[in-house]
C-alpha positions as CSV (number, residue, x, y, z in Angstrom):
1,M,112.7,87.8,101.2
2,K,109.8,87.4,103.5
3,T,108.2,89.1,106.1
4,Q,105.0,88.3,107.7
5,V,102.7,91.3,107.1
6,A,103.2,93.2,103.6
7,I,101.5,96.4,103.0
8,V,101.2,98.1,99.7
9,G,100.7,101.9,100.4
10,A,101.9,103.9,102.8
11,G,98.5,106.0,103.5
12,P,96.8,106.8,106.5
13,A,95.6,103.0,106.7
14,G,98.8,101.6,105.9
15,L,100.9,103.6,107.9
16,M,98.6,102.8,111.1
17,L,98.1,99.3,110.6
18,S,101.8,98.9,110.4
19,H,102.4,101.1,113.4
20,L,99.6,98.8,115.4
21,L,101.2,95.6,114.5
22,H,104.6,96.8,115.4
23,I,103.6,97.8,118.9
24,N,102.0,94.1,119.1
25,G,105.6,92.6,118.1
26,I,104.3,91.8,114.5
27,E,106.8,92.6,111.6
28,S,105.7,94.1,108.6
29,V,107.0,96.2,105.1
30,V,105.3,98.9,103.9
31,F,105.8,99.9,100.2
32,E,105.1,103.2,98.5
33,K,105.7,104.4,94.7
34,R,105.8,107.9,95.8
35,S,109.1,109.6,97.4
36,R,108.7,110.5,101.4
37,H,108.6,113.9,100.3
38,D,105.7,113.5,97.7
39,V,103.6,111.9,100.4
40,E,104.2,114.3,103.2
41,G,104.3,117.2,100.8
42,T,100.8,116.3,99.1
43,I,98.4,118.7,100.8
44,R,94.8,117.0,101.9
45,A,92.5,118.4,104.5
46,G,91.6,116.5,107.0
47,I,89.0,116.2,110.3
48,L,90.1,113.9,112.7
49,E,86.9,111.8,114.6
50,Q,87.2,111.5,118.4
51,D,88.4,108.0,118.6
52,I,90.9,108.4,116.1
53,I,92.7,111.5,118.5
54,N,92.0,108.8,120.9
55,L,93.6,106.1,119.2
56,L,97.0,108.4,118.3
57,V,97.1,109.2,122.0
58,D,97.2,105.9,123.3
59,T,99.7,104.6,121.0
60,G,102.3,107.2,121.3
61,V,101.4,109.2,118.4
62,S,99.9,112.5,119.3
63,D,102.2,114.9,120.0
64,R,101.2,117.5,117.2
65,V,97.8,116.4,116.9
66,L,97.4,117.8,120.3
67,R,99.8,120.6,120.0
68,D,99.0,122.0,116.8
69,G,95.2,120.3,115.6
70,E,92.3,122.5,116.1
71,P,89.8,120.9,118.5
72,H,86.2,121.9,117.0
73,E,83.0,121.5,119.1
74,G,80.7,122.2,116.8
75,I,79.8,123.2,112.8
76,E,77.3,125.4,111.5
77,L,75.0,124.4,108.6
78,R,73.7,127.7,106.5
79,F,70.4,127.5,104.6
80,N,67.9,130.5,103.7
81,G,70.8,132.8,104.6
82,Q,70.9,131.8,108.3
83,G,73.2,130.1,110.0
84,H,72.3,127.2,112.7
85,R,75.3,125.0,115.1
86,I,75.3,121.9,115.6
87,D,76.8,121.5,119.3
88,F,79.1,118.5,119.5
89,R,79.8,119.0,123.3
90,E,76.1,119.7,123.9
91,L,74.6,117.3,122.1
92,V,77.3,114.3,122.5
93,D,79.9,115.5,124.4
94,R,82.7,115.0,121.9
95,E,84.2,116.7,119.1
96,V,86.5,116.3,116.2
97,N,89.9,117.7,115.5
98,V,91.1,119.8,112.3
99,Y,94.3,118.5,111.4
100,P,95.3,117.9,107.5
101,Q,96.0,114.2,106.4
102,H,99.5,115.0,105.1
103,E,100.1,116.2,109.1
104,F,99.0,112.8,110.0
105,L,100.9,110.6,107.9
106,I,104.5,112.9,108.6
107,D,103.9,111.8,111.9
108,L,103.8,108.6,111.6
109,I,106.2,108.3,109.1
110,A,108.2,109.4,111.5
111,R,106.9,107.7,114.2
112,R,107.5,103.9,111.7
113,L,111.2,105.0,111.1
114,A,111.7,106.3,114.8
115,D,110.8,102.6,115.5
116,G,112.9,101.2,113.1
117,G,110.1,100.1,110.5
118,D,110.6,99.3,107.2
119,V,109.3,101.8,104.9
120,R,110.4,101.7,101.0
121,F,109.5,104.7,99.3
122,E,109.6,105.1,95.5
123,T,108.6,101.3,95.2
124,S,106.8,100.2,93.2
125,I,104.7,97.1,93.1
126,E,104.7,95.1,89.6
127,S,102.6,92.0,90.4
128,V,100.6,89.8,93.4
129,H,100.7,86.0,93.5
130,D,99.3,83.4,95.4
131,V,97.3,85.3,97.6
132,E,94.9,81.9,97.7
133,T,97.5,79.8,99.0
134,D,99.2,80.1,102.3
135,T,102.1,81.5,100.9
136,P,101.3,85.0,99.1
137,S,104.3,86.9,97.0
138,L,104.8,89.9,95.6
139,V,107.1,91.4,93.0
140,Y,108.4,95.2,93.6
141,R,110.7,97.2,91.6
142,D,113.2,99.1,94.3
143,A,114.3,102.6,93.9
144,D,117.2,101.5,92.2
145,G,114.9,100.0,88.9
146,E,115.6,96.0,90.5
147,D,113.3,93.8,90.7
148,A,112.9,91.6,94.0
149,V,110.5,89.5,95.4
150,L,109.2,89.4,98.5
151,H,107.0,86.2,100.7
152,A,104.7,87.4,103.3
153,D,101.8,85.6,105.5
154,I,99.4,88.4,104.5
155,I,99.2,90.8,101.8
156,V,96.7,94.2,102.6
157,G,96.4,96.6,99.9
158,A,96.5,99.9,101.1
159,D,97.4,101.5,97.9
160,G,94.3,104.1,97.4
161,N,91.6,104.6,95.1
162,R,94.3,103.7,92.3
163,T,95.0,100.8,93.7
164,V,96.8,97.4,92.0
165,T,96.2,95.2,94.8
166,R,92.4,94.8,94.5
167,A,92.8,93.2,91.0
168,S,94.0,90.4,93.3
169,I,90.4,89.7,93.5
170,P,88.5,88.6,90.3
171,L,85.1,90.4,89.8
172,A,82.4,88.9,89.7
173,D,80.6,87.9,86.8
174,D,77.3,88.2,87.8
175,E,76.5,90.8,90.6
176,A,73.2,89.2,91.8
177,R,75.5,85.8,92.6
178,P,78.6,86.6,93.1
179,G,79.8,84.3,95.5
180,D,83.8,85.3,96.9
181,R,84.3,87.4,94.0
182,R,84.4,91.3,94.1
183,V,81.5,93.6,92.9
184,E,82.0,97.4,92.9
185,H,79.3,99.4,94.3
186,I,79.3,103.0,92.6
187,N,77.4,106.3,92.9
188,Q,78.7,108.9,90.6
189,Y,77.8,112.5,91.9
190,P,76.8,115.4,89.0
191,F,79.1,118.2,90.7
192,A,82.6,118.5,91.4
193,W,84.3,120.7,94.6
194,F,86.4,123.9,93.4
195,G,88.7,124.2,96.2
196,I,91.3,127.2,97.2
197,L,94.0,128.2,99.4
198,A,93.7,131.5,100.6
199,E,95.8,134.0,102.3
200,A,92.9,135.4,104.6
201,P,91.8,135.9,108.1
202,K,89.6,133.0,109.5
203,T,85.6,133.5,108.1
204,S,84.9,131.8,111.0
205,E,86.0,129.5,114.0
206,E,84.3,126.4,113.1
207,L,83.5,125.2,109.5
208,I,80.4,126.4,107.7
209,Y,77.9,123.9,105.2
210,A,76.2,126.5,103.4
211,N,73.4,125.5,101.0
212,H,72.3,128.1,98.6
213,P,70.5,127.7,95.0
214,N,74.2,128.3,93.3
215,G,75.1,125.3,94.7
216,F,76.6,124.4,97.6
217,A,80.1,126.2,100.0
218,L,82.2,125.0,102.6
219,I,84.2,127.2,104.6
220,S,87.2,126.0,106.3
221,T,90.1,126.8,107.6
222,R,94.4,126.1,107.6
223,S,95.7,128.6,110.0
224,E,94.7,132.3,112.0
225,T,96.3,133.0,108.6
226,V,95.7,130.5,105.5
227,Q,92.2,129.8,104.6
228,R,90.8,126.5,103.0
229,H,87.3,127.0,100.9
230,Y,84.8,125.1,98.7
231,L,82.5,125.9,96.3
232,Q,80.3,123.2,94.2
233,C,81.1,123.0,90.5
234,D,80.1,121.6,87.2
235,P,82.7,118.7,86.8
236,N,83.5,119.7,83.4
237,D,84.7,122.5,84.5
238,S,88.0,123.7,84.8
239,V,90.6,126.0,86.5
240,E,90.7,128.9,84.2
241,D,87.1,128.7,84.2
242,W,87.4,130.0,87.6
243,S,88.7,133.9,88.3
244,D,89.4,135.0,91.7
245,D,86.9,137.4,91.6
246,R,84.5,134.9,90.5
247,I,85.4,132.9,93.4
248,W,84.6,135.2,95.9
249,S,81.9,136.8,94.2
250,E,80.3,132.8,94.4
251,L,81.4,132.5,98.1
252,H,80.0,135.7,99.2
253,A,76.6,135.0,97.4
254,R,76.8,131.4,99.1
255,V,78.1,132.3,102.3
256,D,77.2,135.3,103.5
257,G,74.3,136.5,105.5
258,E,73.0,136.7,109.3
259,G,76.2,135.8,111.9
260,A,78.4,135.2,108.6
261,E,80.9,137.2,106.2
262,V,83.4,135.5,104.0
263,K,86.8,137.3,104.7
264,D,88.7,137.7,101.5
265,G,92.4,137.6,100.9
266,A,94.9,136.4,98.0
267,I,94.3,132.9,96.3
268,F,97.6,131.1,95.8
269,D,96.2,127.4,95.3
270,K,93.0,126.2,93.0
271,S,92.1,123.0,92.3
272,I,89.2,120.6,91.1
273,L,88.0,117.9,93.4
274,R,86.0,115.2,91.4
275,F,84.2,112.7,93.6
276,R,82.4,109.2,93.9
277,S,80.7,106.9,96.1
278,S,82.4,103.2,95.6
279,V,82.6,100.3,97.7
280,N,84.1,97.1,96.6
281,M,82.8,93.5,98.7
282,P,84.2,91.2,99.6
283,M,87.5,93.4,100.9
284,Q,89.4,90.3,100.9
285,H,90.2,87.4,99.0
286,G,92.5,84.7,100.4
287,R,95.2,86.2,102.2
288,L,94.9,89.4,100.5
289,Y,93.1,92.1,102.6
290,L,91.9,95.6,101.6
291,V,91.7,98.8,103.4
292,G,90.8,102.5,103.3
293,D,90.4,103.6,99.8
294,A,91.5,100.6,97.7
295,A,88.1,99.2,99.3
296,H,85.8,102.2,99.6
297,T,85.9,105.7,98.6
298,V,83.2,108.3,99.8
299,P,82.5,111.9,98.8
300,P,84.6,114.6,101.3
301,T,81.6,116.6,102.5
302,G,81.3,114.1,105.9
303,A,85.1,114.1,106.2
304,K,85.1,110.4,106.8
305,G,87.7,109.0,104.4
306,L,90.8,108.8,106.5
307,N,88.9,107.9,109.6
308,V,86.9,105.1,107.8
309,A,90.6,103.9,106.9
310,V,92.2,103.9,110.0
311,A,89.1,101.7,111.5
312,D,89.8,99.4,108.6
313,A,93.4,99.2,109.4
314,W,92.2,98.7,113.5
315,V,90.1,95.9,112.8
316,L,91.8,94.1,110.7
317,A,95.5,94.7,112.8
318,H,93.1,92.8,115.8
319,A,92.3,90.0,113.2
320,V,96.1,89.7,112.2
321,M,97.3,89.9,116.5
322,R,94.6,86.7,116.2
323,F,96.2,85.1,114.0
324,Y,100.1,85.2,115.5
325,R,98.8,85.5,119.2
326,D,96.3,82.3,118.9
327,S,96.8,80.9,115.7
328,E,93.1,81.2,114.7
329,S,92.0,82.6,111.6
330,D,88.2,83.6,112.6
331,L,88.8,87.2,112.7
332,L,91.2,87.4,109.2
333,D,88.1,85.4,107.9
334,A,85.2,87.5,109.0
335,Y,87.3,91.0,108.2
336,T,85.2,92.1,105.7
337,D,81.9,91.4,108.0
338,L,83.6,93.0,110.8
339,A,84.5,96.2,108.7
340,S,81.5,96.4,106.5
341,P,79.1,97.9,108.5
342,R,81.2,100.7,109.5
343,V,81.8,101.3,106.1
344,W,78.3,101.4,104.8
345,R,77.4,103.7,107.7
346,T,80.2,105.8,106.3
347,Q,78.4,105.9,103.0
348,H,75.3,106.5,104.3
349,F,76.4,109.5,106.3
350,S,79.0,110.8,103.5
351,W,75.9,110.3,100.8
352,W,73.6,111.9,103.5
353,M,75.1,115.3,104.0
354,T,76.4,115.8,100.6
355,Q,72.9,115.2,98.9
356,M,71.4,117.3,101.3
357,L,73.9,120.3,100.8
358,H,74.8,120.5,97.3
359,R,72.4,121.9,94.3
360,I,71.5,118.4,92.1
361,P,71.3,119.2,88.5
362,A,68.3,117.1,87.7
363,H,65.9,118.7,91.4
364,T,62.9,119.9,90.4
365,S,60.9,123.3,92.7
366,F,59.3,120.2,94.5
367,Q,63.0,118.3,95.4
368,R,64.6,121.7,96.3
369,H,61.8,122.9,98.6
370,R,61.8,118.9,100.5
371,Q,65.7,119.4,100.3
372,L,65.1,122.7,102.4
373,A,62.4,121.3,104.7
374,E,64.9,118.1,105.4
375,L,67.5,120.6,106.6
376,D,65.0,122.7,108.6
377,A,63.9,119.0,110.2
378,V,67.3,118.3,111.1
379,T,68.3,121.8,112.3
380,R,65.1,122.4,114.3
381,S,64.9,119.1,116.6
382,R,67.4,118.2,119.2
383,A,66.9,114.6,117.8
384,G,68.2,115.4,114.4
385,R,71.1,117.4,115.9
386,T,72.3,114.7,118.1
387,Y,71.8,112.2,115.0
388,L,74.1,114.3,112.6
389,A,76.6,115.2,115.7
390,E,77.4,111.6,116.4
391,L,78.1,110.7,113.2
392,Y,80.1,113.7,112.2
393,T,82.0,113.2,115.4
394,G,82.2,109.6,115.4
395,T,80.8,106.3,116.5
396,P,83.6,104.1,118.8
397,L,85.6,101.5,117.3
398,P,84.5,98.3,117.9
399,R,86.1,96.6,121.1
400,F,88.2,93.0,120.6
401,D,88.1,90.9,123.6
402,G,89.8,87.4,122.9
403,G,87.5,85.9,120.1
404,S,84.5,88.1,120.8
405,V,84.1,91.5,119.2
406,T,81.4,94.0,120.2
407,G,80.7,97.5,118.8
408,I,80.7,96.7,115.4
């Protein structure tokens, strides 16, 4: 069996890449170890940047997001008991759309299957071979437990942070002199998020990011009657450590104040999210290319994970299109260089929001007051608010014109 592009992982990056390749006449096979039911039923929050919405519209996958997504024209930063709105529309004339990631995946899966796409659920990748040649292949085990081999021109690792494809890029022996080998750059955060879903009225029409001496809190929404909230917690905490009364008490303490009061309700889901920042460079080796969480992860504070994954797919799709259309591999060869500036800008923004809003356990009183001064400087200055709005709503995707690339 042979295909042009083999994609491992039916997440946002893998499915978007397959979709973009299809509308440009390029064949792909997508492998996903989970069932379709599990993929579509794993509930995860999602905020889509302006250009990601535009991409869905331009490629015909926007019916539900335009109908059911919630456009947000700003966010609120709260500290010292007061709220400070960042008005995206007024500052940069852009917006974001609150649309859960699983809904995004439901839309793309439906579109790929409607287009006759080859998406193989409950299929695990056993091994990847010959990526340093022009004829790479992978061994997979299908839903019936049978092993088979698929040959491809290009293999794409889009299989998330627990990737099997990334191991095919050898690690560098010396990070100072990596050559073409992989270096993993990691920043571990000394806290986690305690997340809840609750049957409750909306606290706010827009997201609230709260900095408080007790720790960070995020007020978001799922619908008119179901809300998603997060609290900073110790990474060693368990769900059992947090009773409903403790959760609501902390949310009120961290958020309530002038212009805001958390609305209580019945909590029906609790989870703890531990996170870190990581970047694997390079994002390619021979005919193997990494996209999304297989290459990099970000903390959820800036809501960037899905967006930068789709941006990777956008860049790689154009490189693959040039490879088949013009028999040129220049964009494929430059994939890491084309994708990594956005990856690192996203890392910086996510780190910046995280360190500015969370209580850092090792902070001295000086560092705590410096943090509050930073929040004051950002919200007081139009330039500061504009900078935050530009990055939160997303910078435009690169533009490709033949062999030239702009807006990296």
